[in-house]
C-alpha positions as CSV (number, residue, x, y, z in Angstrom):
1,M,-54.2,-62.7,-204.0
2,S,-53.0,-60.0,-201.7
3,P,-54.6,-59.5,-198.3
4,I,-56.1,-56.2,-199.5
5,E,-57.7,-57.8,-202.5
6,T,-59.1,-60.6,-200.2
7,W,-60.5,-58.1,-197.9
8,G,-62.0,-56.1,-200.7
9,Q,-63.6,-59.3,-202.1
10,T,-65.0,-60.2,-198.7
11,G,-66.5,-56.7,-198.4
12,G,-67.8,-56.9,-201.9
13,D,-69.4,-60.3,-201.2
14,Q,-71.2,-58.9,-198.2
15,R,-72.6,-56.0,-200.2
16,E,-73.8,-58.4,-202.8
17,R,-75.6,-60.5,-200.1
18,G,-77.9,-57.6,-199.1
19,G,-75.4,-55.0,-197.9
20,Q,-75.4,-56.1,-194.3
21,Q,-72.6,-54.9,-192.2
22,P,-71.5,-56.6,-189.0
23,E,-73.4,-55.0,-186.1
24,F,-71.5,-53.3,-183.4
25,P,-73.1,-51.8,-180.3
26,G,-73.5,-48.1,-180.9
27,R,-73.2,-45.1,-178.6
28,R,-76.9,-45.2,-177.6
29,S,-76.8,-48.8,-176.3
30,F,-73.5,-48.1,-174.4
31,I,-75.1,-45.1,-172.7
32,T,-78.2,-47.1,-171.9
33,V,-76.1,-49.8,-170.3
34,L,-74.1,-47.1,-168.4
35,I,-77.3,-45.5,-167.1
36,A,-78.7,-48.9,-166.0
37,V,-75.5,-49.8,-164.1
38,G,-75.4,-46.3,-162.5
39,T,-79.0,-46.5,-161.4
40,A,-78.5,-50.0,-159.9
41,V,-75.4,-48.7,-158.0
42,V,-77.2,-45.6,-156.7
43,G,-80.3,-47.7,-155.8
44,A,-78.3,-50.2,-153.9
45,T,-76.4,-47.5,-152.0
46,L,-79.6,-45.8,-150.9
47,A,-81.2,-49.2,-150.0
48,I,-78.4,-50.2,-147.5
49,P,-79.5,-47.7,-144.8
50,L,-83.2,-48.5,-145.3
51,V,-82.5,-52.3,-145.0
52,R,-80.4,-51.7,-141.9
53,F,-83.0,-49.5,-140.4
54,A,-85.7,-52.1,-141.0
55,I,-83.6,-55.1,-139.7
56,Y,-81.9,-53.5,-136.7
57,P,-84.7,-54.2,-134.1
58,V,-84.6,-57.9,-135.2
59,L,-80.9,-58.2,-134.7
60,A,-80.6,-56.0,-131.6
61,Q,-80.5,-57.6,-128.2
62,T,-83.8,-56.9,-126.6
63,S,-84.5,-55.9,-123.1
64,K,-81.0,-55.3,-122.1
65,T,-81.0,-54.1,-118.5
66,S,-78.1,-52.6,-116.4
67,W,-77.0,-53.3,-112.9
68,S,-78.8,-51.2,-110.2
69,S,-77.4,-50.4,-106.7
70,L,-79.3,-51.5,-103.6
71,G,-77.0,-49.6,-101.3
72,P,-74.0,-50.5,-99.2
73,F,-73.8,-54.3,-98.4
74,G,-72.7,-53.6,-94.8
75,G,-75.9,-51.6,-94.2
76,L,-78.0,-54.8,-94.8
77,Q,-76.4,-56.7,-91.9
78,P,-77.8,-58.1,-89.7
79,L,-80.7,-59.1,-92.0
80,Q,-83.6,-60.1,-89.7
81,A,-86.5,-59.8,-92.1
82,P,-86.8,-59.2,-95.9
83,Q,-86.1,-55.5,-96.7
84,R,-88.2,-53.8,-99.4
85,R,-86.1,-51.8,-101.9
86,T,-87.0,-49.9,-105.0
87,V,-84.5,-50.0,-107.9
88,K,-84.5,-47.9,-111.0
89,V,-84.3,-50.1,-114.0
90,T,-83.2,-48.7,-117.3
91,S,-83.8,-51.1,-120.2
92,V,-83.1,-50.8,-123.9
93,D,-85.4,-52.6,-126.4
94,G,-84.5,-51.8,-130.0
95,W,-84.6,-48.0,-130.2
96,L,-86.8,-47.6,-127.1
97,K,-84.9,-46.7,-123.9
98,S,-87.1,-46.7,-120.8
99,A,-86.6,-46.2,-117.1
100,S,-88.9,-47.5,-114.4
101,S,-88.9,-48.3,-110.7
102,K,-89.3,-51.9,-109.6
103,V,-89.7,-53.4,-106.1
104,V,-87.4,-56.1,-104.9
105,Y,-86.8,-57.7,-101.5
106,V,-83.4,-58.3,-100.0
107,T,-83.6,-61.4,-97.9
108,K,-81.5,-64.2,-96.4
109,G,-80.9,-67.1,-98.7
110,S,-78.8,-70.0,-99.5
111,R,-80.0,-70.8,-103.1
112,K,-77.7,-70.7,-106.1
113,G,-76.8,-67.0,-106.8
114,A,-76.9,-65.9,-103.1
115,I,-73.9,-63.9,-102.1
116,R,-72.7,-64.1,-98.5
117,G,-76.1,-65.5,-97.4
118,V,-78.1,-62.7,-99.1
119,E,-80.3,-62.9,-102.2
120,V,-82.7,-60.5,-103.9
121,L,-86.2,-61.6,-104.8
122,S,-88.4,-60.1,-107.5
123,A,-91.7,-58.8,-106.0
124,I,-93.6,-60.0,-109.1
125,C,-95.8,-63.1,-108.3
126,P,-95.0,-66.0,-110.7
127,H,-98.7,-66.7,-110.9
128,L,-100.2,-63.7,-112.8
129,G,-97.7,-60.9,-112.2
130,C,-99.2,-59.0,-109.2
131,E,-96.8,-57.3,-106.7
132,V,-96.2,-59.5,-103.7
133,A,-96.0,-57.7,-100.3
134,W,-94.2,-58.7,-97.1
135,N,-96.3,-59.1,-94.0
136,G,-94.0,-58.7,-91.0
137,A,-96.7,-59.7,-88.5
138,E,-97.1,-63.1,-90.0
139,G,-93.5,-63.4,-91.4
140,K,-94.6,-64.3,-94.9
141,F,-95.0,-62.8,-98.4
142,F,-98.6,-62.5,-99.6
143,C,-100.0,-61.9,-103.1
144,P,-103.0,-59.7,-102.9
145,C,-104.5,-60.8,-106.1
146,H,-105.0,-64.6,-105.8
147,G,-103.8,-65.4,-102.3
148,S,-100.4,-67.1,-103.0
149,V,-98.2,-67.3,-99.9
150,F,-94.4,-67.4,-99.8
151,A,-91.8,-68.0,-97.1
152,P,-89.3,-65.3,-96.1
153,D,-86.7,-66.9,-98.5
154,G,-89.3,-66.8,-101.3
155,A,-90.3,-70.5,-101.3
156,H,-93.8,-71.3,-102.3
157,I,-96.1,-72.2,-99.3
158,S,-99.6,-72.2,-100.7
159,G,-101.9,-70.7,-103.4
160,P,-102.1,-70.9,-107.2
161,A,-98.5,-69.8,-107.9
162,P,-96.7,-72.6,-109.7
163,R,-93.3,-71.9,-108.1
164,G,-91.6,-69.8,-105.5
165,M,-90.6,-66.1,-105.9
166,D,-87.8,-65.6,-108.5
167,T,-84.3,-64.7,-107.4
168,L,-82.4,-62.0,-109.3
169,P,-78.7,-61.9,-110.2
170,V,-76.6,-60.0,-107.6
171,K,-73.0,-59.0,-107.1
172,I,-71.0,-56.9,-104.8
173,L,-68.9,-54.1,-106.3
174,D,-67.0,-51.5,-104.3
175,G,-69.0,-52.5,-101.2
176,D,-72.4,-51.9,-102.8
177,L,-74.9,-54.7,-103.5
178,L,-75.9,-54.6,-107.1
179,V,-78.9,-56.3,-108.7
180,R,-79.8,-56.9,-112.4
181,Y,-83.6,-56.8,-112.8
182,E,-85.1,-59.5,-115.0
183,Y,-88.5,-60.5,-116.1
184,F,-89.7,-64.1,-115.8
185,R,-92.4,-66.1,-117.6
186,E,-95.5,-66.5,-115.5
187,L,-97.7,-69.6,-115.0
188,V,-94.9,-72.2,-115.5
189,P,-93.4,-74.3,-112.7
190,Y,-89.8,-73.4,-113.6
191,K,-87.9,-70.1,-113.7
192,E,-87.6,-68.9,-117.3
193,V,-86.0,-65.4,-118.0
194,M,-88.0,-63.4,-120.5
195,G,-85.8,-60.3,-120.7
């Protein structure tokens, strides 16, 4: 039997079994698949910016602060008593960029982080966050809220504060004393940076 006759017999046998032809995907199913794939690609493309927008604050570094100048380092010498200075702090938290003024004290110090015998103290009391004030007549820092007392170098003397005043990172650049303002956890006996 020739191949053509064999093919014709196979075709005839299929017609005799009910006339079923082998099924091939038609144009409609191809277009349906094409539309589904196109919709998935467009949806994913549009979803990428939305997902990035939603996740960015989680992945972004929070409370990033910059260095602030306290003036010429030579102008601080000789340092007889703590000097109150106000620094402008610009912080970035997610999309929010804010600027505020914070009080710091430039004082003599020998703790870790002091530069040439000078360190900068945060004016925030480590007890409950009140602003500590320098009393020149008594030569001590006093917290007006709950009565904590600190030495001129920020060491804890008395009161409910669990530790001394917190030191801030400092550096000297082009003759200026720079400080990076940080926030610390309150009510704990150790210094823990919050942001």
